[in-house]
ChimeraX commands (.cxc) that place a marker at each C-alpha (Angstrom):
marker #1 position 0.00,0.00,0.00 radius 0.5
marker #1 position 2.83,2.40,0.87 radius 0.5
marker #1 position 4.59,1.47,-2.35 radius 0.5
marker #1 position 1.46,2.27,-4.40 radius 0.5
marker #1 position 1.12,5.61,-2.68 radius 0.5
marker #1 position 4.79,6.38,-3.36 radius 0.5
marker #1 position 4.35,5.58,-7.06 radius 0.5
marker #1 position 1.25,7.72,-7.26 radius 0.5
marker #1 position 3.03,10.65,-5.60 radius 0.5
marker #1 position 6.00,10.24,-7.90 radius 0.5
marker #1 position 3.75,10.36,-10.97 radius 0.5
marker #1 position 2.01,13.50,-9.73 radius 0.5
marker #1 position 5.36,15.14,-9.07 radius 0.5
marker #1 position 6.60,14.26,-12.54 radius 0.5
marker #1 position 3.40,15.62,-14.10 radius 0.5
marker #1 position 3.70,18.87,-12.14 radius 0.5
marker #1 position 7.35,19.17,-13.15 radius 0.5
marker #1 position 6.48,18.53,-16.79 radius 0.5
marker #1 position 3.67,21.09,-16.74 radius 0.5
marker #1 position 6.05,23.68,-15.32 radius 0.5
marker #1 position 8.64,23.04,-18.03 radius 0.5
marker #1 position 6.30,22.80,-21.03 radius 0.5
marker #1 position 4.40,25.76,-22.51 radius 0.5
marker #1 position 2.48,26.41,-25.72 radius 0.5
marker #1 position 2.84,29.57,-27.80 radius 0.5
marker #1 position -0.25,30.56,-29.75 radius 0.5
marker #1 position 0.10,31.83,-33.32 radius 0.5
marker #1 position -1.33,35.18,-32.19 radius 0.5
marker #1 position 1.32,35.69,-29.51 radius 0.5
marker #1 position 4.97,36.08,-28.74 radius 0.5
marker #1 position 6.32,33.87,-25.96 radius 0.5
marker #1 position 9.00,35.58,-23.83 radius 0.5
marker #1 position 11.07,33.39,-21.51 radius 0.5
marker #1 position 12.55,35.13,-18.45 radius 0.5
marker #1 position 15.47,33.73,-16.46 radius 0.5
marker #1 position 15.73,35.36,-13.03 radius 0.5
marker #1 position 14.06,38.54,-14.34 radius 0.5
marker #1 position 16.15,38.75,-17.52 radius 0.5
marker #1 position 14.92,37.99,-21.04 radius 0.5
marker #1 position 16.30,34.59,-21.93 radius 0.5
marker #1 position 14.52,33.84,-25.19 radius 0.5
marker #1 position 11.70,35.11,-27.41 radius 0.5
marker #1 position 9.53,32.50,-29.13 radius 0.5
marker #1 position 8.01,33.89,-32.34 radius 0.5
marker #1 position 6.71,30.65,-33.87 radius 0.5
marker #1 position 3.65,28.80,-32.52 radius 0.5
marker #1 position 4.06,25.35,-30.94 radius 0.5
marker #1 position 5.16,23.40,-27.86 radius 0.5
marker #1 position 8.30,24.66,-26.10 radius 0.5
marker #1 position 10.45,23.79,-23.05 radius 0.5
marker #1 position 11.87,25.88,-20.21 radius 0.5
marker #1 position 13.26,25.40,-16.75 radius 0.5
marker #1 position 10.72,25.19,-13.95 radius 0.5
marker #1 position 10.05,28.26,-11.82 radius 0.5
marker #1 position 11.68,30.12,-10.23 radius 0.5
marker #1 position 14.54,29.55,-12.64 radius 0.5
marker #1 position 12.56,30.48,-15.70 radius 0.5
marker #1 position 9.12,32.02,-16.32 radius 0.5
marker #1 position 7.19,32.76,-19.52 radius 0.5
marker #1 position 4.90,35.65,-20.47 radius 0.5
marker #1 position 2.93,36.29,-23.60 radius 0.5
marker #1 position 2.58,39.44,-25.74 radius 0.5
marker #1 position -0.01,39.92,-28.46 radius 0.5
marker #1 position 1.48,40.06,-31.97 radius 0.5
marker #1 position -1.77,40.99,-33.75 radius 0.5
marker #1 position -2.65,44.39,-35.20 radius 0.5
marker #1 position -4.01,46.49,-32.32 radius 0.5
marker #1 position -6.28,49.54,-32.33 radius 0.5
marker #1 position -5.89,52.54,-30.06 radius 0.5
marker #1 position -8.87,54.91,-29.91 radius 0.5
marker #1 position -8.65,58.44,-28.56 radius 0.5
marker #1 position -10.15,58.96,-25.11 radius 0.5
marker #1 position -9.20,62.60,-24.56 radius 0.5
marker #1 position -11.84,65.25,-25.33 radius 0.5
marker #1 position -9.63,68.22,-24.51 radius 0.5
marker #1 position -9.94,70.96,-27.19 radius 0.5
marker #1 position -7.02,71.78,-29.48 radius 0.5
marker #1 position -6.23,75.23,-30.90 radius 0.5
marker #1 position -5.97,75.68,-34.66 radius 0.5
marker #1 position -3.80,78.23,-36.48 radius 0.5
marker #1 position -6.58,80.85,-36.21 radius 0.5
marker #1 position -7.02,80.08,-32.48 radius 0.5
marker #1 position -10.25,78.15,-32.91 radius 0.5
marker #1 position -10.90,75.47,-30.30 radius 0.5
marker #1 position -11.75,72.12,-31.87 radius 0.5
marker #1 position -12.23,68.59,-30.56 radius 0.5
marker #1 position -10.91,65.66,-32.60 radius 0.5
marker #1 position -11.42,61.91,-32.48 radius 0.5
marker #1 position -8.73,59.65,-33.87 radius 0.5
marker #1 position -7.48,56.08,-33.85 radius 0.5
marker #1 position -4.13,54.38,-34.42 radius 0.5
marker #1 position -3.44,50.90,-35.79 radius 0.5
marker #1 position -0.23,49.48,-34.32 radius 0.5
marker #1 position 1.52,46.22,-33.52 radius 0.5
marker #1 position 4.44,44.96,-31.44 radius 0.5
marker #1 position 7.25,44.05,-33.82 radius 0.5
marker #1 position 10.25,43.60,-31.47 radius 0.5
marker #1 position 9.20,42.00,-28.16 radius 0.5
marker #1 position 12.64,42.42,-26.56 radius 0.5
marker #1 position 12.81,46.17,-27.18 radius 0.5
marker #1 position 9.16,46.53,-26.23 radius 0.5
marker #1 position 9.63,44.84,-22.83 radius 0.5
marker #1 position 12.81,46.75,-22.07 radius 0.5
marker #1 position 11.60,50.22,-23.03 radius 0.5
marker #1 position 7.80,50.08,-22.66 radius 0.5
marker #1 position 6.46,47.24,-20.52 radius 0.5
marker #1 position 5.29,43.69,-20.45 radius 0.5
marker #1 position 1.63,44.33,-21.39 radius 0.5
marker #1 position -0.17,45.83,-24.36 radius 0.5
marker #1 position -1.86,48.33,-22.06 radius 0.5
marker #1 position 1.52,49.87,-21.18 radius 0.5
marker #1 position 2.28,50.49,-24.84 radius 0.5
marker #1 position -1.21,51.85,-25.54 radius 0.5
marker #1 position -0.93,54.32,-22.66 radius 0.5
marker #1 position 2.41,55.74,-23.82 radius 0.5
marker #1 position 1.40,55.71,-27.47 radius 0.5
marker #1 position -1.77,57.64,-26.64 radius 0.5
marker #1 position 0.31,60.43,-25.12 radius 0.5
marker #1 position 2.67,60.61,-28.10 radius 0.5
marker #1 position -0.15,60.64,-30.67 radius 0.5
marker #1 position -2.11,63.29,-28.77 radius 0.5
marker #1 position 0.93,65.58,-28.61 radius 0.5
marker #1 position 1.64,65.03,-32.31 radius 0.5
marker #1 position -1.92,65.97,-33.24 radius 0.5
marker #1 position -1.77,69.09,-31.08 radius 0.5
marker #1 position 1.47,70.20,-32.73 radius 0.5
marker #1 position 0.22,69.61,-36.27 radius 0.5
marker #1 position -3.24,71.11,-35.74 radius 0.5
marker #1 position -1.66,74.26,-34.32 radius 0.5
marker #1 position -0.13,74.80,-37.78 radius 0.5
marker #1 position -3.39,74.43,-39.71 radius 0.5
marker #1 position -6.74,76.19,-40.05 radius 0.5
marker #1 position -10.16,74.62,-39.60 radius 0.5
marker #1 position -10.69,74.75,-43.35 radius 0.5
marker #1 position -7.52,72.74,-43.90 radius 0.5
marker #1 position -8.65,70.17,-41.34 radius 0.5
marker #1 position -11.83,69.61,-43.33 radius 0.5
marker #1 position -10.29,69.71,-46.81 radius 0.5
marker #1 position -7.98,67.42,-48.79 radius 0.5
marker #1 position -5.06,68.60,-46.65 radius 0.5
marker #1 position -6.45,66.45,-43.87 radius 0.5
marker #1 position -4.69,63.44,-45.42 radius 0.5
marker #1 position -1.38,65.26,-45.25 radius 0.5
marker #1 position -2.04,66.07,-41.59 radius 0.5
marker #1 position -2.49,62.39,-40.76 radius 0.5
marker #1 position 0.67,61.47,-42.66 radius 0.5
marker #1 position 2.62,64.13,-40.77 radius 0.5
marker #1 position 1.29,62.87,-37.44 radius 0.5
marker #1 position 2.20,59.30,-38.36 radius 0.5
marker #1 position 5.71,60.37,-39.31 radius 0.5
marker #1 position 6.17,62.25,-36.05 radius 0.5
marker #1 position 4.89,59.31,-33.98 radius 0.5
marker #1 position 7.24,56.91,-35.80 radius 0.5
marker #1 position 10.18,59.22,-35.13 radius 0.5
marker #1 position 9.29,59.11,-31.42 radius 0.5
marker #1 position 8.89,55.33,-31.14 radius 0.5
marker #1 position 12.01,54.67,-33.23 radius 0.5
marker #1 position 14.24,57.10,-31.37 radius 0.5
marker #1 position 17.27,56.48,-29.18 radius 0.5
marker #1 position 15.31,53.90,-27.22 radius 0.5
marker #1 position 13.10,52.07,-29.73 radius 0.5
marker #1 position 9.75,50.91,-28.46 radius 0.5
marker #1 position 9.75,47.82,-30.63 radius 0.5
marker #1 position 6.39,48.72,-32.19 radius 0.5
marker #1 position 5.25,49.58,-35.68 radius 0.5
marker #1 position 2.57,52.23,-36.33 radius 0.5
marker #1 position 0.58,51.13,-39.37 radius 0.5
marker #1 position -2.01,53.90,-39.71 radius 0.5
marker #1 position -3.20,57.10,-38.05 radius 0.5
marker #1 position -6.69,58.39,-38.81 radius 0.5
marker #1 position -8.95,61.28,-37.77 radius 0.5
marker #1 position -12.59,60.23,-37.44 radius 0.5
marker #1 position -14.13,63.53,-36.32 radius 0.5
marker #1 position -13.29,67.23,-36.20 radius 0.5
marker #1 position -15.77,69.43,-34.38 radius 0.5
marker #1 position -15.96,72.70,-32.54 radius 0.5
marker #1 position -16.35,72.75,-28.80 radius 0.5
marker #1 position -19.93,72.78,-27.54 radius 0.5
marker #1 position -20.15,76.55,-27.05 radius 0.5
marker #1 position -18.90,77.34,-30.55 radius 0.5
marker #1 position -21.00,74.55,-32.06 radius 0.5
marker #1 position -24.15,76.01,-30.52 radius 0.5
marker #1 position -23.25,79.45,-31.87 radius 0.5
marker #1 position -22.61,78.02,-35.33 radius 0.5
marker #1 position -25.91,76.18,-35.25 radius 0.5
marker #1 position -27.73,79.38,-34.30 radius 0.5
marker #1 position -26.10,81.27,-37.18 radius 0.5
marker #1 position -26.95,78.46,-39.57 radius 0.5
marker #1 position -30.54,78.43,-38.34 radius 0.5
marker #1 position -30.82,82.21,-38.75 radius 0.5
marker #1 position -29.38,82.00,-42.25 radius 0.5
marker #1 position -31.74,79.18,-43.23 radius 0.5
marker #1 position -34.67,81.13,-41.78 radius 0.5
marker #1 position -33.68,84.20,-43.79 radius 0.5
marker #1 position -33.42,82.17,-46.99 radius 0.5
marker #1 position -36.77,80.48,-46.27 radius 0.5
marker #1 position -38.49,83.84,-45.69 radius 0.5
marker #1 position -36.96,85.21,-48.87 radius 0.5
marker #1 position -38.20,82.20,-50.81 radius 0.5
marker #1 position -41.67,82.58,-49.28 radius 0.5
marker #1 position -41.78,86.27,-50.24 radius 0.5
marker #1 position -40.61,85.51,-53.76 radius 0.5
marker #1 position -43.16,82.70,-54.02 radius 0.5
marker #1 position -45.98,84.94,-52.75 radius 0.5
marker #1 position -45.08,87.67,-55.26 radius 0.5
marker #1 position -44.88,85.12,-58.07 radius 0.5
marker #1 position -48.22,83.67,-56.98 radius 0.5
marker #1 position -49.87,87.11,-57.08 radius 0.5
marker #1 position -48.39,87.68,-60.53 radius 0.5
marker #1 position -49.70,84.35,-61.78 radius 0.5
marker #1 position -53.16,84.97,-60.27 radius 0.5
marker #1 position -53.32,88.46,-61.80 radius 0.5
marker #1 position -52.34,87.10,-65.19 radius 0.5
marker #1 position -54.94,84.32,-64.85 radius 0.5
marker #1 position -57.65,86.88,-63.93 radius 0.5
marker #1 position -56.68,89.02,-66.92 radius 0.5
marker #1 position -56.82,86.05,-69.24 radius 0.5
marker #1 position -60.18,85.07,-67.76 radius 0.5
marker #1 position -61.58,88.56,-68.35 radius 0.5
marker #1 position -60.26,88.60,-71.91 radius 0.5
marker #1 position -61.68,85.14,-72.55 radius 0.5
marker #1 position -65.10,86.07,-71.10 radius 0.5
marker #1 position -65.16,89.34,-73.08 radius 0.5
marker #1 position -64.26,87.56,-76.30 radius 0.5
marker #1 position -66.86,84.89,-75.61 radius 0.5
marker #1 position -69.51,87.57,-74.91 radius 0.5
marker #1 position -68.54,89.42,-78.09 radius 0.5
marker #1 position -68.79,86.26,-80.14 radius 0.5
marker #1 position -72.08,85.35,-78.47 radius 0.5
marker #1 position -73.56,88.78,-79.18 radius 0.5
marker #1 position -72.34,88.58,-82.75 radius 0.5
marker #1 position -73.92,85.17,-83.20 radius 0.5
marker #1 position -77.11,86.34,-81.46 radius 0.5
marker #1 position -77.27,89.40,-83.74 radius 0.5
marker #1 position -76.78,87.26,-86.78 radius 0.5
marker #1 position -79.51,84.92,-85.51 radius 0.5
marker #1 position -81.90,87.81,-84.84 radius 0.5
marker #1 position -81.20,89.23,-88.29 radius 0.5
marker #1 position -81.81,85.86,-89.90 radius 0.5
marker #1 position -85.02,85.45,-87.83 radius 0.5
marker #1 position -86.21,88.91,-88.82 radius 0.5
marker #1 position -85.49,88.18,-92.45 radius 0.5
marker #1 position -87.34,84.89,-92.20 radius 0.5
marker #1 position -90.30,86.56,-90.42 radius 0.5
marker #1 position -90.36,89.37,-92.97 radius 0.5
marker #1 position -90.28,86.95,-95.85 radius 0.5
marker #1 position -92.98,84.76,-94.27 radius 0.5
marker #1 position -95.24,87.64,-93.16 radius 0.5
marker #1 position -94.87,89.41,-96.50 radius 0.5
marker #1 position -96.80,86.65,-98.18 radius 0.5
marker #1 position -99.95,87.44,-96.03 radius 0.5
marker #1 position -99.76,90.82,-94.26 radius 0.5
marker #1 position -103.24,90.51,-92.75 radius 0.5
marker #1 position -102.37,87.21,-91.14 radius 0.5
marker #1 position -99.07,88.61,-89.93 radius 0.5
marker #1 position -100.89,91.54,-88.32 radius 0.5
marker #1 position -103.32,89.14,-86.65 radius 0.5
marker #1 position -100.48,86.83,-85.44 radius 0.5
marker #1 position -98.57,89.71,-83.93 radius 0.5
marker #1 position -101.68,90.91,-82.17 radius 0.5
marker #1 position -102.14,87.48,-80.61 radius 0.5
marker #1 position -98.54,87.55,-79.38 radius 0.5
marker #1 position -99.17,90.96,-77.89 radius 0.5
marker #1 position -102.32,89.72,-76.14 radius 0.5
marker #1 position -100.45,86.68,-74.81 radius 0.5
marker #1 position -97.66,88.86,-73.46 radius 0.5
marker #1 position -100.15,91.28,-71.91 radius 0.5
marker #1 position -102.28,88.70,-70.16 radius 0.5
marker #1 position -99.51,86.37,-68.99 radius 0.5
marker #1 position -100.97,86.00,-65.49 radius 0.5
marker #1 position -104.48,85.46,-64.23 radius 0.5
marker #1 position -104.11,88.33,-61.83 radius 0.5
marker #1 position -103.32,90.85,-64.58 radius 0.5
marker #1 position -105.99,93.57,-64.92 radius 0.5
marker #1 position -106.24,96.16,-67.72 radius 0.5
marker #1 position -108.74,99.01,-67.94 radius 0.5
marker #1 position -109.31,99.96,-71.59 radius 0.5
marker #1 position -111.78,102.04,-73.59 radius 0.5
marker #1 position -113.46,99.61,-76.01 radius 0.5
marker #1 position -113.98,102.38,-78.59 radius 0.5
marker #1 position -110.40,103.62,-78.67 radius 0.5
marker #1 position -108.48,100.39,-77.94 radius 0.5
marker #1 position -106.76,98.70,-80.86 radius 0.5
marker #1 position -107.13,95.40,-79.02 radius 0.5
marker #1 position -110.92,95.54,-79.03 radius 0.5
marker #1 position -111.01,96.92,-82.55 radius 0.5
marker #1 position -109.07,93.94,-83.70 radius 0.5
marker #1 position -111.31,91.60,-81.76 radius 0.5
marker #1 position -114.39,93.19,-83.21 radius 0.5
marker #1 position -112.92,93.39,-86.65 radius 0.5
marker #1 position -111.76,89.80,-86.54 radius 0.5
marker #1 position -115.03,88.43,-85.07 radius 0.5
marker #1 position -117.38,90.04,-87.63 radius 0.5
marker #1 position -115.89,88.50,-90.68 radius 0.5
marker #1 position -115.81,85.19,-88.98 radius 0.5
marker #1 position -119.52,85.43,-88.12 radius 0.5
marker #1 position -120.51,86.53,-91.66 radius 0.5
marker #1 position -118.45,83.75,-93.14 radius 0.5
marker #1 position -120.22,81.26,-90.91 radius 0.5
marker #1 position -123.63,82.44,-92.10 radius 0.5
marker link #1:1,2 radius 0.2
marker link #1:2,3 radius 0.2
marker link #1:3,4 radius 0.2
marker link #1:4,5 radius 0.2
marker link #1:5,6 radius 0.2
marker link #1:6,7 radius 0.2
marker link #1:7,8 radius 0.2
marker link #1:8,9 radius 0.2
marker link #1:9,10 radius 0.2
marker link #1:10,11 radius 0.2
marker link #1:11,12 radius 0.2
marker link #1:12,13 radius 0.2
marker link #1:13,14 radius 0.2
marker link #1:14,15 radius 0.2
marker link #1:15,16 radius 0.2
marker link #1:16,17 radius 0.2
marker link #1:17,18 radius 0.2
marker link #1:18,19 radius 0.2
marker link #1:19,20 radius 0.2
marker link #1:20,21 radius 0.2
marker link #1:21,22 radius 0.2
marker link #1:22,23 radius 0.2
marker link #1:23,24 radius 0.2
marker link #1:24,25 radius 0.2
marker link #1:25,26 radius 0.2
marker link #1:26,27 radius 0.2
marker link #1:27,28 radius 0.2
marker link #1:28,29 radius 0.2
marker link #1:29,30 radius 0.2
marker link #1:30,31 radius 0.2
marker link #1:31,32 radius 0.2
marker link #1:32,33 radius 0.2
marker link #1:33,34 radius 0.2
marker link #1:34,35 radius 0.2
marker link #1:35,36 radius 0.2
marker link #1:36,37 radius 0.2
marker link #1:37,38 radius 0.2
marker link #1:38,39 radius 0.2
marker link #1:39,40 radius 0.2
marker link #1:40,41 radius 0.2
marker link #1:41,42 radius 0.2
marker link #1:42,43 radius 0.2
marker link #1:43,44 radius 0.2
marker link #1:44,45 radius 0.2
marker link #1:45,46 radius 0.2
marker link #1:46,47 radius 0.2
marker link #1:47,48 radius 0.2
marker link #1:48,49 radius 0.2
marker link #1:49,50 radius 0.2
marker link #1:50,51 radius 0.2
marker link #1:51,52 radius 0.2
marker link #1:52,53 radius 0.2
marker link #1:53,54 radius 0.2
marker link #1:54,55 radius 0.2
marker link #1:55,56 radius 0.2
marker link #1:56,57 radius 0.2
marker link #1:57,58 radius 0.2
marker link #1:58,59 radius 0.2
marker link #1:59,60 radius 0.2
marker link #1:60,61 radius 0.2
marker link #1:61,62 radius 0.2
marker link #1:62,63 radius 0.2
marker link #1:63,64 radius 0.2
marker link #1:64,65 radius 0.2
marker link #1:65,66 radius 0.2
marker link #1:66,67 radius 0.2
marker link #1:67,68 radius 0.2
marker link #1:68,69 radius 0.2
marker link #1:69,70 radius 0.2
marker link #1:70,71 radius 0.2
marker link #1:71,72 radius 0.2
marker link #1:72,73 radius 0.2
marker link #1:73,74 radius 0.2
marker link #1:74,75 radius 0.2
marker link #1:75,76 radius 0.2
marker link #1:76,77 radius 0.2
marker link #1:77,78 radius 0.2
marker link #1:78,79 radius 0.2
marker link #1:79,80 radius 0.2
marker link #1:80,81 radius 0.2
marker link #1:81,82 radius 0.2
marker link #1:82,83 radius 0.2
marker link #1:83,84 radius 0.2
marker link #1:84,85 radius 0.2
marker link #1:85,86 radius 0.2
marker link #1:86,87 radius 0.2
marker link #1:87,88 radius 0.2
marker link #1:88,89 radius 0.2
marker link #1:89,90 radius 0.2
marker link #1:90,91 radius 0.2
marker link #1:91,92 radius 0.2
marker link #1:92,93 radius 0.2
marker link #1:93,94 radius 0.2
marker link #1:94,95 radius 0.2
marker link #1:95,96 radius 0.2
marker link #1:96,97 radius 0.2
marker link #1:97,98 radius 0.2
marker link #1:98,99 radius 0.2
marker link #1:99,100 radius 0.2
marker link #1:100,101 radius 0.2
marker link #1:101,102 radius 0.2
marker link #1:102,103 radius 0.2
marker link #1:103,104 radius 0.2
marker link #1:104,105 radius 0.2
marker link #1:105,106 radius 0.2
marker link #1:106,107 radius 0.2
marker link #1:107,108 radius 0.2
marker link #1:108,109 radius 0.2
marker link #1:109,110 radius 0.2
marker link #1:110,111 radius 0.2
marker link #1:111,112 radius 0.2
marker link #1:112,113 radius 0.2
marker link #1:113,114 radius 0.2
marker link #1:114,115 radius 0.2
marker link #1:115,116 radius 0.2
marker link #1:116,117 radius 0.2
marker link #1:117,118 radius 0.2
marker link #1:118,119 radius 0.2
marker link #1:119,120 radius 0.2
marker link #1:120,121 radius 0.2
marker link #1:121,122 radius 0.2
marker link #1:122,123 radius 0.2
marker link #1:123,124 radius 0.2
marker link #1:124,125 radius 0.2
marker link #1:125,126 radius 0.2
marker link #1:126,127 radius 0.2
marker link #1:127,128 radius 0.2
marker link #1:128,129 radius 0.2
marker link #1:129,130 radius 0.2
marker link #1:130,131 radius 0.2
marker link #1:131,132 radius 0.2
marker link #1:132,133 radius 0.2
marker link #1:133,134 radius 0.2
marker link #1:134,135 radius 0.2
marker link #1:135,136 radius 0.2
marker link #1:136,137 radius 0.2
marker link #1:137,138 radius 0.2
marker link #1:138,139 radius 0.2
marker link #1:139,140 radius 0.2
marker link #1:140,141 radius 0.2
marker link #1:141,142 radius 0.2
marker link #1:142,143 radius 0.2
marker link #1:143,144 radius 0.2
marker link #1:144,145 radius 0.2
marker link #1:145,146 radius 0.2
marker link #1:146,147 radius 0.2
marker link #1:147,148 radius 0.2
marker link #1:148,149 radius 0.2
marker link #1:149,150 radius 0.2
marker link #1:150,151 radius 0.2
marker link #1:151,152 radius 0.2
marker link #1:152,153 radius 0.2
marker link #1:153,154 radius 0.2
marker link #1:154,155 radius 0.2
marker link #1:155,156 radius 0.2
marker link #1:156,157 radius 0.2
marker link #1:157,158 radius 0.2
marker link #1:158,159 radius 0.2
marker link #1:159,160 radius 0.2
marker link #1:160,161 radius 0.2
marker link #1:161,162 radius 0.2
marker link #1:162,163 radius 0.2
marker link #1:163,164 radius 0.2
marker link #1:164,165 radius 0.2
marker link #1:165,166 radius 0.2
marker link #1:166,167 radius 0.2
marker link #1:167,168 radius 0.2
marker link #1:168,169 radius 0.2
marker link #1:169,170 radius 0.2
marker link #1:170,171 radius 0.2
marker link #1:171,172 radius 0.2
marker link #1:172,173 radius 0.2
marker link #1:173,174 radius 0.2
marker link #1:174,175 radius 0.2
marker link #1:175,176 radius 0.2
marker link #1:176,177 radius 0.2
marker link #1:177,178 radius 0.2
marker link #1:178,179 radius 0.2
marker link #1:179,180 radius 0.2
marker link #1:180,181 radius 0.2
marker link #1:181,182 radius 0.2
marker link #1:182,183 radius 0.2
marker link #1:183,184 radius 0.2
marker link #1:184,185 radius 0.2
marker link #1:185,186 radius 0.2
marker link #1:186,187 radius 0.2
marker link #1:187,188 radius 0.2
marker link #1:188,189 radius 0.2
marker link #1:189,190 radius 0.2
marker link #1:190,191 radius 0.2
marker link #1:191,192 radius 0.2
marker link #1:192,193 radius 0.2
marker link #1:193,194 radius 0.2
marker link #1:194,195 radius 0.2
marker link #1:195,196 radius 0.2
marker link #1:196,197 radius 0.2
marker link #1:197,198 radius 0.2
marker link #1:198,199 radius 0.2
marker link #1:199,200 radius 0.2
marker link #1:200,201 radius 0.2
marker link #1:201,202 radius 0.2
marker link #1:202,203 radius 0.2
marker link #1:203,204 radius 0.2
marker link #1:204,205 radius 0.2
marker link #1:205,206 radius 0.2
marker link #1:206,207 radius 0.2
marker link #1:207,208 radius 0.2
marker link #1:208,209 radius 0.2
marker link #1:209,210 radius 0.2
marker link #1:210,211 radius 0.2
marker link #1:211,212 radius 0.2
marker link #1:212,213 radius 0.2
marker link #1:213,214 radius 0.2
marker link #1:214,215 radius 0.2
marker link #1:215,216 radius 0.2
marker link #1:216,217 radius 0.2
marker link #1:217,218 radius 0.2
marker link #1:218,219 radius 0.2
marker link #1:219,220 radius 0.2
marker link #1:220,221 radius 0.2
marker link #1:221,222 radius 0.2
marker link #1:222,223 radius 0.2
marker link #1:223,224 radius 0.2
marker link #1:224,225 radius 0.2
marker link #1:225,226 radius 0.2
marker link #1:226,227 radius 0.2
marker link #1:227,228 radius 0.2
marker link #1:228,229 radius 0.2
marker link #1:229,230 radius 0.2
marker link #1:230,231 radius 0.2
marker link #1:231,232 radius 0.2
marker link #1:232,233 radius 0.2
marker link #1:233,234 radius 0.2
marker link #1:234,235 radius 0.2
marker link #1:235,236 radius 0.2
marker link #1:236,237 radius 0.2
marker link #1:237,238 radius 0.2
marker link #1:238,239 radius 0.2
marker link #1:239,240 radius 0.2
marker link #1:240,241 radius 0.2
marker link #1:241,242 radius 0.2
marker link #1:242,243 radius 0.2
marker link #1:243,244 radius 0.2
marker link #1:244,245 radius 0.2
marker link #1:245,246 radius 0.2
marker link #1:246,247 radius 0.2
marker link #1:247,248 radius 0.2
marker link #1:248,249 radius 0.2
marker link #1:249,250 radius 0.2
marker link #1:250,251 radius 0.2
marker link #1:251,252 radius 0.2
marker link #1:252,253 radius 0.2
marker link #1:253,254 radius 0.2
marker link #1:254,255 radius 0.2
marker link #1:255,256 radius 0.2
marker link #1:256,257 radius 0.2
marker link #1:257,258 radius 0.2
marker link #1:258,259 radius 0.2
marker link #1:259,260 radius 0.2
marker link #1:260,261 radius 0.2
marker link #1:261,262 radius 0.2
marker link #1:262,263 radius 0.2
marker link #1:263,264 radius 0.2
marker link #1:264,265 radius 0.2
marker link #1:265,266 radius 0.2
marker link #1:266,267 radius 0.2
marker link #1:267,268 radius 0.2
marker link #1:268,269 radius 0.2
marker link #1:269,270 radius 0.2
marker link #1:270,271 radius 0.2
marker link #1:271,272 radius 0.2
marker link #1:272,273 radius 0.2
marker link #1:273,274 radius 0.2
marker link #1:274,275 radius 0.2
marker link #1:275,276 radius 0.2
marker link #1:276,277 radius 0.2
marker link #1:277,278 radius 0.2
marker link #1:278,279 radius 0.2
marker link #1:279,280 radius 0.2
marker link #1:280,281 radius 0.2
marker link #1:281,282 radius 0.2
marker link #1:282,283 radius 0.2
marker link #1:283,284 radius 0.2
marker link #1:284,285 radius 0.2
marker link #1:285,286 radius 0.2
marker link #1:286,287 radius 0.2
marker link #1:287,288 radius 0.2
marker link #1:288,289 radius 0.2
marker link #1:289,290 radius 0.2
marker link #1:290,291 radius 0.2
marker link #1:291,292 radius 0.2
marker link #1:292,293 radius 0.2
marker link #1:293,294 radius 0.2
marker link #1:294,295 radius 0.2
marker link #1:295,296 radius 0.2
marker link #1:296,297 radius 0.2
marker link #1:297,298 radius 0.2
marker link #1:298,299 radius 0.2
marker link #1:299,300 radius 0.2
view
């Protein structure tokens, strides 16, 4: 029983020793082996590796992928014309020399990001101080980012290289500070209001002009239509008169009698109409008497 326990303990000890001497480096990482606090070896290729057990040797890992550093500082920066602007930017960087990075920066990515943030912010401040707001928003913005990248590279590749490579530097936003932005918005709103009022006034004047022209055309059209109607009516009356004259000329006595009947009809158009006439002097009664007598004699 004691022998079995001894074997089991020996196996556990060997496994613990093996686990402390074996380590795996991922393809996304650098493996840095330290011997009593000093860099012993840097493993750049992925795979299984060996080292001495602690405390003789220890291993740490550093990310070798492309990293992104976003700006976190909202402090305004002065332009060449002393305008206060706020910028947002980001930097794409990677650790290229783990040994130099650990010696001059630190053992974590956060240490490099912190120092790089300071260098990039100072570079942007220096370059923006040389340029106007218009240049920040124009095609010269690309040149600004190239200049900042060059200045950052000169800093990280100086007398004590950081062991990093800066791939890209980009500005994502350029804006005035809140107070200036509010003032600009108010001026823009006032200008848009002025333009809108001007357009409304121009539209109202144009509308009145169009309505006046439409009224004039309507009056001309109505007048022309009335003229044509009166002309046609006159021609019709003339043709009717000619027709009546031609028809009545064939029998004047009948024409006189027919016209008298029309006159009577027009005179007594309502039952309530009352006329007081002298039978001896009225043409109406003369006609009635004159028309009735012949009819009576003819009947006899």
